[in-house]
N, C-alpha and C positions, 0 to 999 in steps of 0.2 A: 495442046489442051489449055484452056483458060484457067486463071486462078480460081474463078468461081466453080468450075467443074471439078477441079482438084479438091477443093475444100468440101464440096458436096459428098465426095467419096468417104470423107472422114467424119463428117459432122455429127452422126449419131453418138460418137465416142469423145467428142470434144466440147469444152465449155464455150459459150458465146465469145468470151474474151480470147480464147485460144484460136477460134476460127478467124476473128478479126485480126489478131496479130500475124497469123500465118498468111492471110491474104495480103497484108502489108509487105511481108517478105517476098512473096511470090511476084509482086509487082515491081520489085527492085532489081537492079542488074546483078546484085550479089546474092545468089541463093546457095552457093557453096559455103566453104568455111570462111567466116568473117566475124564481124563485131558481135553478132547475135550469139555465136558460139562462145565468145569471150564472156558475154553477159550471163549465159547459162552456167558456165564454169564458176563464175563468181557467186551466182545465186546458190549453187550446190555447196560451195565452200562455206558460205554464210549459214545456210540451213543446218548443216551437220558439223560446223566448226572444224572443217578439214584443213590440212596444211597446204597440199598441192593437189590440183584436179586438172586432168587433161581429157577433153571430150574426144570420143572415138565413135566409130560406126556401130559397134556392138560390144558386149561384155567379153565375148570370146576373143576378139581382137585385143581387148585390154589385157587379158591373160597372156596372150602371145607376146605383147609388148613387154610385160613384166618378166616373162621367161627370158626374152632376148636381152633385156637390160641387165638382169642379174647373171648373165653369162652362161646360160644353159646351152650346151653344144651337142652335136651328134655323139651318141654313146653315153652321155651323162644320164643319171637316173633322177626321176622326180617322184617322190612319194605322194600319192594322191588318193582321193576317195572314189570308190566305185558306185556310191549312191548319190547320183547327181545327174543333171542333164549332160548329154554328150558334149555340149559346148565347152564344158570345163576341161575335158581331157583331149579333145582334138588338137588344141594348140601344142600340147606336149609332143604329139606325133609330128606336127608341122616343124618343130625344132629338131626332128630326128633323134629325140631322146627316148629313153625307156620309161614306160609307166610302171610304177611299183605300187600296186594296190594295197592299202592298209585296211584292216577291218574297221567296222563302225561300232558305235555304242547302240546296243539294242533298245535302250530307252530314250534315245534322241534321234537316231538316224544319222548323227554326225560322226566324222572321223574320230577314231579312238587314239588319243595321244600316246597311250601305253603301247599300242601296236605300232604306231608311227616310229617310236624310238627303236623298236625291234627291227624295223625294215631299213634303217639307215646304214649305208656302206660308204667306203671312201669315194665312190662314184656319185653319191647323192649331192645334188646342187640346190634343190628347192623342195618345199612342202606346199602342196595345194590343198586347201580345205574349202568345203561348201557349207554354207549355213542352211541346213535342210529346212525347207518350208519357211525360212525366215527366222529360225531360232539360232542364235549365235553359237558357234563351236566353243570349245575350251581354249580360248585364245591365249591366255597367259601360259598355260602348259605347253601349247604348241610353240610359242615364241621362246620359251626357256630352252626347249629341245633345239630349236633353230640356232640360238646363240651358242649353245654348247658345241655345235658342229659347224658353225660358220655358214649357215644356210639362210635363204630368204623364205619367208612365209608369204604366200600369195593367196588371198582370200577371194573366193568366188562369192560375192555378196549380191548376186543378181536378184535373189529373193528376199534380201534383208535390208533394203533401203529404209532408213528410219529406225531400225532396231538399235538397241543399246546393250552394252556388255559392261557390267560393273560400273554403271553410272556414266559411261562415255559412249558416244555414238560409234557404231560399227564404221570403221574407216580411220580410226585413230590408234589402232593397236599393232598393226603389222606393217612391213615395208611396202607391200602392194595390196590394193583392194580394188576389185573389179565390180562395178555396178552396172545394172542393165536398165534400159528404158524401152524395152521391147513392148509390143502392144498389150501383152498380158500382165505387165508389171503394175505395181501400185502407182508409181509415177511413170507415165509413158511419154515418149516423144515419137510414137509409132514405131520407131526403131532408133537405136543409139545406145551409148554407154559412156562411162568415164572410168579412167584409171586414177585412183587416189593414191598419194604417196606421202612419205614423211620427209624426204630429202630433196633439196633444190637440185642436186646433180641428176637425180632420177627424173625429176620434172623436166629439166632441160633436154635430156636425151629422149624422153617420151614425146615431147613436142616436135622434135626433128624427125624421129622415126615414124610418127603417124603420117607425115607428109613426105614420104620417099627420101628421108634423110636430109631434107632441105631446111636450113635455118631461115624461116620466113620472116623472123624479126630482125636478124642481123644482116640479111642480104641487102645490097645496095642497088638502086635503080640506075640504069645507064641510058645514054642518049639513043640507044638502039631500041628502046621500048621494052627492054627485058631487064634482067638483074645480073649483078656480078656476085657469084657465090661459088663455093666449093661443096661437093658432097663427099664427106669422109667417113660416113657410117651407113650401113645398110638400113633401108627404110621400107615402109609399107604404105599402101593407100588406105589408111585406117581413119581418116579424118571424119569428123561430124559436120553436118551441113547446117546452115542458118535456118533452113526450113524445119528440120527436126528440133533444133535448139529452141525455136520460137514456140513450138508446141510444148516442149518440155518445160520452158519457163512458166507458162500459164498453168500447166498441170501440177507443177511443183507447189503452187499455192494451195492445192487441195490436200497436201500431205497431212496436216494436223487433223483435219476432219476425217480423213480416211483412217488414220491411226486410232482415233477415238471410236469410230464406227466398228472397225475390226476387233478392237478390244472388247466391245460390248457383246459382239457375236461370240467371241472366244469364251467369255465368261459364261454364256449360256451353255456352251459345250462342256466347259470344265465342271460346272455344277450339275448339269443334267445327265452326264454320261458316266458318273461314278457308280460303282457297285453293280455293273451289268455283267452277267455271266457271259463269257466268251469275248469280252471287249476289254482292252487294256489301254489306258491313257499313257502318253509319254511323260517323261519327267517334267515337272513344273519347277522352273528355276526361280529362286528369289533374287539372284544377282544379275539377271538379264531380262530384257523385255523384247519378245519377238516382234517381227513385223506382221506375222500371221498372213503370209502369202497364201497358205491354205492350212487346214487343221488336220493333223495326222493322228490316227488311232490304229491299234493293232487288233485284228479280229480273227476269231476262229471261223472256219467254213466261209472264206472270203467270197467265193463265187455266189453262195446263197445269200450272203449279206448284200452284195451288189445287186443281185436280181430283186431282192425285197425292196431296196430303195428305188430302183429303176421303176418298179411297178407303182410305187407311190409318187412317181414324178420327180425324184431327187437324183441328180446326176453326180456320181462320185467317180474318182479316178485314182490310179496309182501315180499319175503325173509324170514320174520318171521311172525307167527300168534300170536295174543294176547294170552298169556299163560293161561288165565282163560277159554279159549275154551276147554282146556284139562281137563278131569275129575279128573286126578291125582292132579290137583291144585284146585279142588273144584267147577268147573263149572262157567258159565258166571255170573259176578257180575253186579249188577244194580246201583252201586254207583260210577261209573267211567265215567262221561259224556264225557270228552274229549277223552278218549280211545274209546268210542263208535263211536264218529264222525271220529276220525283219522283212526280207523281200517276199516271203511267202504269206505274210499276214498284214502288211500295212495297207492303208487306204486313206486317201485325202477327202475330207468332207468339204462341202461348199463354204467359201469365204470370199465375199465380194460386195461391192457397193450396190448391187442390184437386189440384195436381200436385206431383211431387217431382223430384229430379235424375235419377232413372231415367226418368221420363216425358220430360224434356228430352233426355236422351241418345237415347231412341228416336226423337224427332222429328228430331234431328240426323242419325241414321242413315237415316231415310226420305229426307231431303233429299239426303244425300250419295249415295244410290242413283240420283239423277237424276230428271228429269221431262220 
């Protein structure tokens, strides 16, 4: 397939500069992991002021790398959230570890640090949290618990790129942070992710492990047209490609505009959806700024609510189902009361660049008319 045909498949979702840059990469011999990936990593580092960034093929791979680097082994326990995309929790199973679901906060959808502390045992090796809909978790509290027990905190920040917590970018608070550049994310590379870290030793391991345990920087070329190196650690095929990185670099430039746009839509929701019988807004934090991947509300008679908005031409969604619904994760748990209440009433309202404040106002008016 020619570069022109490949680009045409993506062009409705890409800026002219992203199309031009990707065409350039497709015409070069190196479309796998190369200098463009390095450039993308540096751009993300600079944008969010991160310490170390390693590009990978998706955020689930980033979580698996983090679990592996912090020493999670078969039979170990990982305390995690059940209110997330399944991408968050599959890596725990891939490490042959045991998922231990903690309850969530009813007014945020995020994992509850108080319940996390109750779930820790001598077998616990890590805490995994997801920033629900782009609203940061209680990161200080989670990291205090982790330090007390010698654990690693792994953030699934797939939906929180550009969010801040207590004045600092998400990505600067925990040992490991996984970001996503999937097609539905605020910044997209069509597919891809990065693992952000605070320690140089973790960064070095992640770089080797993402490429089958090979030190691609330290290996030496030989006269045989290959390289002289040893593989002394288990690795994976988790590397990011130059093609995805080229798209990501150009879309990264849209972050500030997207943040401002989403904030304006969120303000319409925050102001317009107050004091409505049968609808509850989640907690509004003064110490953190969400990315607003989507906007969550809790509603009574959710089926009727969804039908009313669908009739008005408004698409809403639960976005993610509680993970214990899936048999692979052990089936419905009976010890997660806030999750029970949240999962029966939450719904995500539209939040994207294809809508404006007028669209948000119309949605508010539809909701205020009752369901």
